[in-house]
PyMOL Python script that loads the backbone (N, CA, C, O; Angstrom):
from pymol import cmd

cmd.read_pdbstr("""\
ATOM      1  N   MET A   1      10.469   1.001   8.779  1.00  0.00           N
ATOM      2  CA  MET A   1       9.358   1.928   9.392  1.00  0.00           C
ATOM      3  C   MET A   1       8.397   1.996   8.237  1.00  0.00           C
ATOM      4  O   MET A   1       7.266   1.564   8.460  1.00  0.00           O
ATOM      5  N   THR A   2       8.668   2.480   7.004  1.00  0.00           N
ATOM      6  CA  THR A   2       7.596   2.793   6.134  1.00  0.00           C
ATOM      7  C   THR A   2       6.730   1.506   5.735  1.00  0.00           C
ATOM      8  O   THR A   2       5.529   1.595   5.484  1.00  0.00           O
ATOM      9  N   PHE A   3       7.349   0.464   5.703  1.00  0.00           N
ATOM     10  CA  PHE A   3       6.920  -0.679   5.291  1.00  0.00           C
ATOM     11  C   PHE A   3       5.755  -1.300   6.479  1.00  0.00           C
ATOM     12  O   PHE A   3       4.712  -1.912   6.248  1.00  0.00           O
ATOM     13  N   GLU A   4       6.302  -0.932   7.707  1.00  0.00           N
ATOM     14  CA  GLU A   4       5.382  -1.373   8.728  1.00  0.00           C
ATOM     15  C   GLU A   4       4.108  -0.458   8.825  1.00  0.00           C
ATOM     16  O   GLU A   4       3.019  -0.965   9.093  1.00  0.00           O
ATOM     17  N   LYS A   5       4.229   0.729   8.633  1.00  0.00           N
ATOM     18  CA  LYS A   5       2.860   1.736   8.369  1.00  0.00           C
ATOM     19  C   LYS A   5       2.113   1.180   7.296  1.00  0.00           C
ATOM     20  O   LYS A   5       0.920   0.904   7.420  1.00  0.00           O
ATOM     21  N   ILE A   6       2.745   1.005   6.266  1.00  0.00           N
ATOM     22  CA  ILE A   6       1.920   0.617   4.972  1.00  0.00           C
ATOM     23  C   ILE A   6       1.069  -0.777   5.407  1.00  0.00           C
ATOM     24  O   ILE A   6      -0.117  -1.079   5.273  1.00  0.00           O
ATOM     25  N   LYS A   7       2.079  -1.397   5.914  1.00  0.00           N
ATOM     26  CA  LYS A   7       1.381  -2.969   6.178  1.00  0.00           C
ATOM     27  C   LYS A   7      -0.009  -2.724   7.016  1.00  0.00           C
ATOM     28  O   LYS A   7      -1.096  -3.152   6.629  1.00  0.00           O
ATOM     29  N   ALA A   8       0.203  -1.911   8.322  1.00  0.00           N
ATOM     30  CA  ALA A   8      -0.853  -1.660   9.141  1.00  0.00           C
ATOM     31  C   ALA A   8      -1.956  -1.211   8.507  1.00  0.00           C
ATOM     32  O   ALA A   8      -3.078  -1.619   8.804  1.00  0.00           O
ATOM     33  N   ILE A   9      -1.685  -0.156   7.391  1.00  0.00           N
ATOM     34  CA  ILE A   9      -2.949   0.336   6.696  1.00  0.00           C
ATOM     35  C   ILE A   9      -3.510  -0.766   5.861  1.00  0.00           C
ATOM     36  O   ILE A   9      -4.698  -1.053   6.015  1.00  0.00           O
ATOM     37  N   ILE A  10      -2.836  -1.365   5.057  1.00  0.00           N
ATOM     38  CA  ILE A  10      -3.457  -2.522   4.340  1.00  0.00           C
ATOM     39  C   ILE A  10      -4.105  -3.650   5.082  1.00  0.00           C
ATOM     40  O   ILE A  10      -5.056  -4.230   4.558  1.00  0.00           O
ATOM     41  N   VAL A  11      -3.603  -4.051   6.422  1.00  0.00           N
ATOM     42  CA  VAL A  11      -4.257  -4.988   7.012  1.00  0.00           C
ATOM     43  C   VAL A  11      -5.594  -4.476   7.458  1.00  0.00           C
ATOM     44  O   VAL A  11      -6.555  -5.243   7.498  1.00  0.00           O
ATOM     45  N   ASP A  12      -5.722  -2.935   7.869  1.00  0.00           N
ATOM     46  CA  ASP A  12      -6.787  -2.644   8.382  1.00  0.00           C
ATOM     47  C   ASP A  12      -7.811  -2.295   7.225  1.00  0.00           C
ATOM     48  O   ASP A  12      -9.002  -2.327   7.532  1.00  0.00           O
ATOM     49  N   GLN A  13      -7.502  -1.998   6.058  1.00  0.00           N
ATOM     50  CA  GLN A  13      -8.240  -1.689   5.023  1.00  0.00           C
ATOM     51  C   GLN A  13      -8.864  -2.844   4.290  1.00  0.00           C
ATOM     52  O   GLN A  13     -10.006  -2.734   3.845  1.00  0.00           O
ATOM     53  N   LEU A  14      -8.263  -3.790   4.167  1.00  0.00           N
ATOM     54  CA  LEU A  14      -8.420  -5.186   3.632  1.00  0.00           C
ATOM     55  C   LEU A  14      -8.968  -6.535   4.598  1.00  0.00           C
ATOM     56  O   LEU A  14      -9.325  -7.636   4.178  1.00  0.00           O
ATOM     57  N   ASP A  15      -8.903  -6.034   6.090  1.00  0.00           N
ATOM     58  CA  ASP A  15      -9.244  -7.030   6.946  1.00  0.00           C
ATOM     59  C   ASP A  15      -8.370  -8.278   6.569  1.00  0.00           C
ATOM     60  O   ASP A  15      -8.875  -9.397   6.484  1.00  0.00           O
ATOM     61  N   LYS A  16      -7.341  -8.093   6.399  1.00  0.00           N
ATOM     62  CA  LYS A  16      -6.124  -9.198   6.212  1.00  0.00           C
ATOM     63  C   LYS A  16      -5.212  -9.573   7.690  1.00  0.00           C
ATOM     64  O   LYS A  16      -5.128  -8.753   8.605  1.00  0.00           O
ATOM     65  N   ASP A  17      -4.632 -10.797   7.736  1.00  0.00           N
ATOM     66  CA  ASP A  17      -3.777 -10.884   8.823  1.00  0.00           C
ATOM     67  C   ASP A  17      -2.405 -10.263   8.263  1.00  0.00           C
ATOM     68  O   ASP A  17      -2.078 -10.015   7.102  1.00  0.00           O
ATOM     69  N   GLU A  18      -1.765 -10.108   9.375  1.00  0.00           N
ATOM     70  CA  GLU A  18      -0.333  -9.393   8.917  1.00  0.00           C
ATOM     71  C   GLU A  18       0.371 -10.279   8.384  1.00  0.00           C
ATOM     72  O   GLU A  18       1.112  -9.837   7.506  1.00  0.00           O
ATOM     73  N   GLU A  19       0.453 -11.739   8.633  1.00  0.00           N
ATOM     74  CA  GLU A  19       1.229 -12.561   7.942  1.00  0.00           C
ATOM     75  C   GLU A  19       0.895 -12.536   6.387  1.00  0.00           C
ATOM     76  O   GLU A  19       1.737 -13.007   5.622  1.00  0.00           O
ATOM     77  N   GLU A  20      -0.261 -12.022   5.891  1.00  0.00           N
ATOM     78  CA  GLU A  20      -0.645 -11.996   4.328  1.00  0.00           C
ATOM     79  C   GLU A  20       0.206 -10.940   3.681  1.00  0.00           C
ATOM     80  O   GLU A  20       0.474 -11.014   2.482  1.00  0.00           O
ATOM     81  N   VAL A  21       0.652  -9.931   4.463  1.00  0.00           N
ATOM     82  CA  VAL A  21       1.065  -8.755   3.788  1.00  0.00           C
ATOM     83  C   VAL A  21       2.741  -8.855   4.005  1.00  0.00           C
ATOM     84  O   VAL A  21       3.363  -8.861   5.067  1.00  0.00           O
ATOM     85  N   GLN A  22       3.165  -8.918   2.846  1.00  0.00           N
ATOM     86  CA  GLN A  22       4.876  -8.992   2.699  1.00  0.00           C
ATOM     87  C   GLN A  22       5.135  -8.058   1.635  1.00  0.00           C
ATOM     88  O   GLN A  22       4.289  -7.614   0.859  1.00  0.00           O
ATOM     89  N   LEU A  23       6.412  -7.782   1.652  1.00  0.00           N
ATOM     90  CA  LEU A  23       6.986  -6.945   0.525  1.00  0.00           C
ATOM     91  C   LEU A  23       6.594  -7.577  -0.946  1.00  0.00           C
ATOM     92  O   LEU A  23       6.450  -6.861  -1.937  1.00  0.00           O
ATOM     93  N   THR A  24       6.452  -8.915  -0.961  1.00  0.00           N
ATOM     94  CA  THR A  24       6.244  -9.322  -2.409  1.00  0.00           C
ATOM     95  C   THR A  24       4.939  -9.546  -2.510  1.00  0.00           C
ATOM     96  O   THR A  24       4.607 -10.179  -3.512  1.00  0.00           O
ATOM     97  N   THR A  25       3.969  -9.173  -1.669  1.00  0.00           N
ATOM     98  CA  THR A  25       2.697  -9.466  -2.013  1.00  0.00           C
ATOM     99  C   THR A  25       1.878  -8.534  -2.976  1.00  0.00           C
ATOM    100  O   THR A  25       1.851  -7.317  -2.792  1.00  0.00           O
ATOM    101  N   ASN A  26       1.189  -9.168  -4.045  1.00  0.00           N
ATOM    102  CA  ASN A  26       0.586  -8.423  -5.215  1.00  0.00           C
ATOM    103  C   ASN A  26      -0.801  -8.154  -4.515  1.00  0.00           C
ATOM    104  O   ASN A  26      -1.491  -9.028  -3.990  1.00  0.00           O
ATOM    105  N   PHE A  27      -1.079  -6.916  -4.580  1.00  0.00           N
ATOM    106  CA  PHE A  27      -2.428  -6.482  -4.054  1.00  0.00           C
ATOM    107  C   PHE A  27      -3.581  -7.168  -4.799  1.00  0.00           C
ATOM    108  O   PHE A  27      -4.500  -7.564  -4.084  1.00  0.00           O
ATOM    109  N   ARG A  28      -3.684  -7.378  -6.163  1.00  0.00           N
ATOM    110  CA  ARG A  28      -4.750  -7.800  -6.700  1.00  0.00           C
ATOM    111  C   ARG A  28      -4.932  -9.487  -6.668  1.00  0.00           C
ATOM    112  O   ARG A  28      -5.947 -10.125  -6.390  1.00  0.00           O
ATOM    113  N   GLU A  29      -3.792  -9.904  -6.995  1.00  0.00           N
ATOM    114  CA  GLU A  29      -3.568 -11.696  -6.931  1.00  0.00           C
ATOM    115  C   GLU A  29      -3.516 -12.228  -5.559  1.00  0.00           C
ATOM    116  O   GLU A  29      -4.251 -13.191  -5.339  1.00  0.00           O
ATOM    117  N   ASP A  30      -2.758 -11.767  -4.553  1.00  0.00           N
ATOM    118  CA  ASP A  30      -2.550 -12.065  -3.506  1.00  0.00           C
ATOM    119  C   ASP A  30      -3.690 -11.812  -2.150  1.00  0.00           C
ATOM    120  O   ASP A  30      -4.092 -12.624  -1.317  1.00  0.00           O
ATOM    121  N   LEU A  31      -3.984 -10.449  -2.313  1.00  0.00           N
ATOM    122  CA  LEU A  31      -4.923  -9.879  -1.445  1.00  0.00           C
ATOM    123  C   LEU A  31      -6.441  -9.735  -1.878  1.00  0.00           C
ATOM    124  O   LEU A  31      -7.364  -9.440  -1.119  1.00  0.00           O
ATOM    125  N   ASP A  32      -6.528  -9.980  -3.160  1.00  0.00           N
ATOM    126  CA  ASP A  32      -7.971  -9.757  -4.019  1.00  0.00           C
ATOM    127  C   ASP A  32      -8.303  -8.294  -3.773  1.00  0.00           C
ATOM    128  O   ASP A  32      -9.489  -8.042  -3.555  1.00  0.00           O
ATOM    129  N   ALA A  33      -7.524  -7.400  -3.776  1.00  0.00           N
ATOM    130  CA  ALA A  33      -7.989  -5.917  -3.927  1.00  0.00           C
ATOM    131  C   ALA A  33      -8.474  -5.318  -5.159  1.00  0.00           C
ATOM    132  O   ALA A  33      -7.830  -5.561  -6.179  1.00  0.00           O
ATOM    133  N   ASP A  34      -9.451  -4.610  -5.230  1.00  0.00           N
ATOM    134  CA  ASP A  34      -9.952  -3.857  -6.397  1.00  0.00           C
ATOM    135  C   ASP A  34      -9.315  -2.401  -6.406  1.00  0.00           C
ATOM    136  O   ASP A  34      -8.589  -1.845  -5.582  1.00  0.00           O
ATOM    137  N   SER A  35      -9.793  -2.009  -7.520  1.00  0.00           N
ATOM    138  CA  SER A  35      -9.368  -0.416  -7.636  1.00  0.00           C
ATOM    139  C   SER A  35      -9.817   0.339  -6.526  1.00  0.00           C
ATOM    140  O   SER A  35      -9.068   1.171  -6.016  1.00  0.00           O
ATOM    141  N   LEU A  36     -11.306   0.077  -5.969  1.00  0.00           N
ATOM    142  CA  LEU A  36     -11.454   0.963  -5.096  1.00  0.00           C
ATOM    143  C   LEU A  36     -10.800   0.658  -3.378  1.00  0.00           C
ATOM    144  O   LEU A  36     -10.674   1.475  -2.465  1.00  0.00           O
ATOM    145  N   ASP A  37     -10.501  -0.694  -3.398  1.00  0.00           N
ATOM    146  CA  ASP A  37      -9.444  -0.841  -2.195  1.00  0.00           C
ATOM    147  C   ASP A  37      -8.208  -0.321  -2.198  1.00  0.00           C
ATOM    148  O   ASP A  37      -7.682   0.009  -1.135  1.00  0.00           O
ATOM    149  N   LEU A  38      -7.549  -0.172  -3.449  1.00  0.00           N
ATOM    150  CA  LEU A  38      -6.364   0.292  -3.806  1.00  0.00           C
ATOM    151  C   LEU A  38      -6.444   1.820  -3.560  1.00  0.00           C
ATOM    152  O   LEU A  38      -5.516   2.455  -3.059  1.00  0.00           O
ATOM    153  N   PHE A  39      -7.559   2.332  -3.928  1.00  0.00           N
ATOM    154  CA  PHE A  39      -7.837   3.788  -3.962  1.00  0.00           C
ATOM    155  C   PHE A  39      -7.899   4.068  -2.443  1.00  0.00           C
ATOM    156  O   PHE A  39      -7.264   5.055  -2.072  1.00  0.00           O
ATOM    157  N   GLN A  40      -8.525   3.398  -1.559  1.00  0.00           N
ATOM    158  CA  GLN A  40      -8.736   3.591  -0.235  1.00  0.00           C
ATOM    159  C   GLN A  40      -7.411   3.701   0.535  1.00  0.00           C
ATOM    160  O   GLN A  40      -7.195   4.596   1.351  1.00  0.00           O
ATOM    161  N   ILE A  41      -6.590   2.786   0.239  1.00  0.00           N
ATOM    162  CA  ILE A  41      -5.222   2.352   0.878  1.00  0.00           C
ATOM    163  C   ILE A  41      -4.404   3.522   0.535  1.00  0.00           C
ATOM    164  O   ILE A  41      -3.761   3.997   1.471  1.00  0.00           O
ATOM    165  N   ILE A  42      -4.296   4.072  -0.588  1.00  0.00           N
ATOM    166  CA  ILE A  42      -3.388   4.979  -1.264  1.00  0.00           C
ATOM    167  C   ILE A  42      -3.990   6.287  -0.442  1.00  0.00           C
ATOM    168  O   ILE A  42      -3.165   6.995   0.136  1.00  0.00           O
ATOM    169  N   ASN A  43      -5.469   6.655  -0.363  1.00  0.00           N
ATOM    170  CA  ASN A  43      -6.030   7.745   0.531  1.00  0.00           C
ATOM    171  C   ASN A  43      -5.308   7.930   1.961  1.00  0.00           C
ATOM    172  O   ASN A  43      -4.889   8.971   2.468  1.00  0.00           O
ATOM    173  N   ASP A  44      -5.287   6.632   2.452  1.00  0.00           N
ATOM    174  CA  ASP A  44      -4.632   6.462   4.045  1.00  0.00           C
ATOM    175  C   ASP A  44      -3.270   6.765   3.811  1.00  0.00           C
ATOM    176  O   ASP A  44      -2.796   7.603   4.579  1.00  0.00           O
ATOM    177  N   ILE A  45      -2.440   6.247   2.852  1.00  0.00           N
ATOM    178  CA  ILE A  45      -1.209   6.428   3.048  1.00  0.00           C
ATOM    179  C   ILE A  45      -0.786   8.046   2.662  1.00  0.00           C
ATOM    180  O   ILE A  45       0.200   8.639   3.101  1.00  0.00           O
ATOM    181  N   GLU A  46      -1.703   8.531   1.816  1.00  0.00           N
ATOM    182  CA  GLU A  46      -1.237  10.081   1.577  1.00  0.00           C
ATOM    183  C   GLU A  46      -1.442  10.701   2.807  1.00  0.00           C
ATOM    184  O   GLU A  46      -0.650  11.578   3.153  1.00  0.00           O
ATOM    185  N   ASP A  47      -2.430  10.373   3.565  1.00  0.00           N
ATOM    186  CA  ASP A  47      -2.731  11.077   4.815  1.00  0.00           C
ATOM    187  C   ASP A  47      -1.582  10.622   5.879  1.00  0.00           C
ATOM    188  O   ASP A  47      -1.061  11.567   6.471  1.00  0.00           O
ATOM    189  N   GLU A  48      -1.188   9.539   6.158  1.00  0.00           N
ATOM    190  CA  GLU A  48      -0.273   9.229   7.049  1.00  0.00           C
ATOM    191  C   GLU A  48       1.239   9.846   6.742  1.00  0.00           C
ATOM    192  O   GLU A  48       2.012  10.245   7.613  1.00  0.00           O
ATOM    193  N   PHE A  49       1.455   9.837   5.518  1.00  0.00           N
ATOM    194  CA  PHE A  49       2.845  10.244   5.107  1.00  0.00           C
ATOM    195  C   PHE A  49       3.138  11.461   4.444  1.00  0.00           C
ATOM    196  O   PHE A  49       4.257  11.816   4.076  1.00  0.00           O
ATOM    197  N   ASP A  50       1.894  12.187   4.289  1.00  0.00           N
ATOM    198  CA  ASP A  50       1.838  13.557   3.745  1.00  0.00           C
ATOM    199  C   ASP A  50       2.445  13.536   2.502  1.00  0.00           C
ATOM    200  O   ASP A  50       3.354  14.352   2.345  1.00  0.00           O
ATOM    201  N   VAL A  51       2.154  12.769   1.536  1.00  0.00           N
ATOM    202  CA  VAL A  51       2.591  12.503   0.223  1.00  0.00           C
ATOM    203  C   VAL A  51       1.393  12.477  -0.719  1.00  0.00           C
ATOM    204  O   VAL A  51       0.234  12.212  -0.398  1.00  0.00           O
ATOM    205  N   LYS A  52       1.889  12.820  -2.037  1.00  0.00           N
ATOM    206  CA  LYS A  52       0.713  12.660  -3.041  1.00  0.00           C
ATOM    207  C   LYS A  52       1.005  11.325  -3.906  1.00  0.00           C
ATOM    208  O   LYS A  52       2.086  11.141  -4.465  1.00  0.00           O
ATOM    209  N   VAL A  53       0.149  10.604  -3.944  1.00  0.00           N
ATOM    210  CA  VAL A  53       0.346   9.368  -5.089  1.00  0.00           C
ATOM    211  C   VAL A  53      -0.527  10.112  -6.202  1.00  0.00           C
ATOM    212  O   VAL A  53      -1.658  10.566  -6.025  1.00  0.00           O
ATOM    213  N   GLU A  54       0.215  10.151  -7.382  1.00  0.00           N
ATOM    214  CA  GLU A  54      -0.602  10.572  -8.559  1.00  0.00           C
ATOM    215  C   GLU A  54      -1.486   9.515  -9.169  1.00  0.00           C
ATOM    216  O   GLU A  54      -2.681   9.585  -9.457  1.00  0.00           O
ATOM    217  N   THR A  55      -0.675   8.566  -9.298  1.00  0.00           N
ATOM    218  CA  THR A  55      -1.261   7.202  -9.943  1.00  0.00           C
ATOM    219  C   THR A  55      -1.119   5.996  -9.243  1.00  0.00           C
ATOM    220  O   THR A  55      -0.210   5.978  -8.414  1.00  0.00           O
ATOM    221  N   ASP A  56      -1.987   4.702  -9.413  1.00  0.00           N
ATOM    222  CA  ASP A  56      -1.613   3.601  -8.832  1.00  0.00           C
ATOM    223  C   ASP A  56      -1.003   2.847 -10.028  1.00  0.00           C
ATOM    224  O   ASP A  56      -0.793   1.640  -9.911  1.00  0.00           O
ATOM    225  N   GLU A  57      -0.718   3.468 -11.134  1.00  0.00           N
ATOM    226  CA  GLU A  57      -0.223   2.734 -12.225  1.00  0.00           C
ATOM    227  C   GLU A  57       1.347   2.195 -11.836  1.00  0.00           C
ATOM    228  O   GLU A  57       2.165   3.047 -11.491  1.00  0.00           O
ATOM    229  N   GLY A  58       1.663   1.071 -11.885  1.00  0.00           N
ATOM    230  CA  GLY A  58       2.793   0.508 -11.572  1.00  0.00           C
ATOM    231  C   GLY A  58       2.849   0.073 -10.343  1.00  0.00           C
ATOM    232  O   GLY A  58       3.892  -0.511 -10.047  1.00  0.00           O
ATOM    233  N   ILE A  59       1.952   0.188  -9.440  1.00  0.00           N
ATOM    234  CA  ILE A  59       2.010  -0.336  -8.140  1.00  0.00           C
ATOM    235  C   ILE A  59       1.324  -1.522  -8.227  1.00  0.00           C
ATOM    236  O   ILE A  59       0.134  -1.528  -8.541  1.00  0.00           O
ATOM    237  N   ASN A  60       1.949  -2.551  -7.979  1.00  0.00           N
ATOM    238  CA  ASN A  60       1.236  -3.733  -7.988  1.00  0.00           C
ATOM    239  C   ASN A  60       1.292  -4.714  -6.673  1.00  0.00           C
ATOM    240  O   ASN A  60       0.431  -5.448  -6.188  1.00  0.00           O
ATOM    241  N   THR A  61       2.840  -4.397  -6.233  1.00  0.00           N
ATOM    242  CA  THR A  61       3.276  -5.108  -4.976  1.00  0.00           C
ATOM    243  C   THR A  61       3.327  -4.109  -3.853  1.00  0.00           C
ATOM    244  O   THR A  61       3.421  -2.898  -4.052  1.00  0.00           O
ATOM    245  N   VAL A  62       3.256  -4.715  -2.564  1.00  0.00           N
ATOM    246  CA  VAL A  62       3.531  -3.711  -1.752  1.00  0.00           C
ATOM    247  C   VAL A  62       4.988  -3.089  -1.579  1.00  0.00           C
ATOM    248  O   VAL A  62       5.242  -1.982  -1.104  1.00  0.00           O
ATOM    249  N   GLU A  63       5.829  -3.966  -2.031  1.00  0.00           N
ATOM    250  CA  GLU A  63       7.173  -3.256  -2.215  1.00  0.00           C
ATOM    251  C   GLU A  63       7.174  -2.276  -3.108  1.00  0.00           C
ATOM    252  O   GLU A  63       7.981  -1.367  -2.912  1.00  0.00           O
ATOM    253  N   ASP A  64       6.325  -2.204  -4.251  1.00  0.00           N
ATOM    254  CA  ASP A  64       6.163  -1.158  -5.354  1.00  0.00           C
ATOM    255  C   ASP A  64       5.643   0.139  -4.324  1.00  0.00           C
ATOM    256  O   ASP A  64       6.118   1.242  -4.593  1.00  0.00           O
ATOM    257  N   LEU A  65       4.893   0.065  -3.412  1.00  0.00           N
ATOM    258  CA  LEU A  65       4.145   1.054  -2.932  1.00  0.00           C
ATOM    259  C   LEU A  65       5.230   1.541  -1.829  1.00  0.00           C
ATOM    260  O   LEU A  65       5.339   2.746  -1.603  1.00  0.00           O
ATOM    261  N   VAL A  66       5.955   0.683  -1.209  1.00  0.00           N
ATOM    262  CA  VAL A  66       7.030   1.222  -0.105  1.00  0.00           C
ATOM    263  C   VAL A  66       8.058   1.862  -0.920  1.00  0.00           C
ATOM    264  O   VAL A  66       8.502   2.863  -0.359  1.00  0.00           O
ATOM    265  N   LYS A  67       8.561   1.628  -2.009  1.00  0.00           N
ATOM    266  CA  LYS A  67       9.528   2.330  -2.786  1.00  0.00           C
ATOM    267  C   LYS A  67       8.903   3.702  -3.201  1.00  0.00           C
ATOM    268  O   LYS A  67       9.623   4.694  -3.094  1.00  0.00           O
ATOM    269  N   TYR A  68       7.630   3.846  -3.664  1.00  0.00           N
ATOM    270  CA  TYR A  68       7.214   5.038  -4.110  1.00  0.00           C
ATOM    271  C   TYR A  68       7.183   6.020  -3.045  1.00  0.00           C
ATOM    272  O   TYR A  68       7.662   7.154  -3.063  1.00  0.00           O
ATOM    273  N   VAL A  69       6.586   5.465  -2.164  1.00  0.00           N
ATOM    274  CA  VAL A  69       6.409   6.455  -0.839  1.00  0.00           C
ATOM    275  C   VAL A  69       7.751   6.815  -0.050  1.00  0.00           C
ATOM    276  O   VAL A  69       7.727   7.802   0.686  1.00  0.00           O
ATOM    277  N   ASP A  70       8.759   6.167  -0.154  1.00  0.00           N
ATOM    278  CA  ASP A  70      10.088   6.343   0.327  1.00  0.00           C
ATOM    279  C   ASP A  70      10.537   7.469  -0.711  1.00  0.00           C
ATOM    280  O   ASP A  70      10.822   8.596  -0.307  1.00  0.00           O
ATOM    281  N   SER A  71      10.583   7.166  -1.906  1.00  0.00           N
ATOM    282  CA  SER A  71      11.072   8.266  -3.020  1.00  0.00           C
ATOM    283  C   SER A  71      10.427   9.669  -2.808  1.00  0.00           C
ATOM    284  O   SER A  71      11.027  10.709  -3.083  1.00  0.00           O
ATOM    285  N   GLN A  72       9.090   9.625  -2.268  1.00  0.00           N
ATOM    286  CA  GLN A  72       8.640  10.985  -2.145  1.00  0.00           C
ATOM    287  C   GLN A  72       8.985  11.604  -0.651  1.00  0.00           C
ATOM    288  O   GLN A  72       8.835  12.791  -0.360  1.00  0.00           O
ATOM    289  N   LEU A  73       9.443  10.649   0.182  1.00  0.00           N
ATOM    290  CA  LEU A  73       9.836  11.335   1.279  1.00  0.00           C
ATOM    291  C   LEU A  73      11.290  12.041   1.469  1.00  0.00           C
ATOM    292  O   LEU A  73      11.642  12.638   2.486  1.00  0.00           O
ATOM    293  N   VAL A  74      12.003  11.872   0.383  1.00  0.00           N
ATOM    294  CA  VAL A  74      13.264  12.312   0.339  1.00  0.00           C
ATOM    295  C   VAL A  74      13.477  13.766   0.336  1.00  0.00           C
ATOM    296  O   VAL A  74      14.620  14.223   0.297  1.00  0.00           O
TER     297      VAL A  74
END
""", "prot")
cmd.dss("prot")
cmd.show_as("cartoon", "prot")
cmd.util.cbc("prot")
cmd.orient("prot")
């Protein structure tokens, strides 16, 4: 559930195909996302899940982001 919502946000923000966004996908290497892209994605995720992401440090893959959001939802 979390992954699907995050995937939709990433696809929308980065104008990518859904097939390009998997758990192992790296934001910078696989999606060519820069820090502004990541900032925008995180803002949308904060709004969608009502969580606060303090830093994008350590968030390199989609899975990192999904795990972080899940940990905040507990």
